[in-house]
C-alpha positions, 0 to 999 in steps of 0.5 A, a space after each residue: 421766804 425767811 425774814 433774813 432774806 426779805 431784810 437783805 433784799 429790802 436793804 438792796 432795794 433801798 440802795 438801788 432806789 437811792 441810786 434811782 432817786 439820785 438820777 444818775 441817769 435820766 430815768 435812774 435805774 429804770 430801763 424802758 426797754 424792759 417794761 412789762 405788766 405784772 398782775 398779782 396780789 400785794 403781800 406787803 407794803 414796806 418802808 425802809 430807811 437809808 441815810 435818812 430817806 425812806 423808800 416804799 416797796 411792795 412784795 407782789 405775788 404773781 401766782 408763779 413768783 413773789 417779787 419785791 417791787 420798788 415804788 419810790 420815796 415814802 414822802 411821795 408815795 404817802 402823799 398820793 391818794 392810792 394807798 396799797 395794802 396787803 391783799 390788794 389785787 393789782 396790775 403793775 407796769 414795771 421795769 426789770 433791771 439786772 445789776 451786778 448779777 441780781 434782778 430788781 423791779 421798779 414800778 412806773 404805775 400800780 393799778 388797783 381797780 380804777 385807781 392808778 398810783 403813778 410813780 414814773 413815766 413808763 416811756 422814760 423812767 423819769 420819776 414823778 417826784 422832784 429829783 436833785 
């Protein structure tokens, strides 16, 4: 993938995570009807800023696809004990969201071995961090 494609994809993810964090509906963009589990290898963990708020996402290689998965605000993710890194084998409970002709993935939990990074309630999509 080109750096330009990843950069543009990252900017789109920032925008969508921003909408999710504003809680424009109870679970943000997260759609419990599309929850699935993906297994793969973390290719990168990235922090992107938008309007003074940093958001974390990971690039996940599943064997057949490489997808960007939104995790949450950097302040919340960095405060958790589970620190994801390139090369980690993980299992992610994600919601697949289609918006304006594009598909986005938002994580509820990411499991590495016996460690679980809990981000949202998989049943409702409600974030574990405070929302306005």
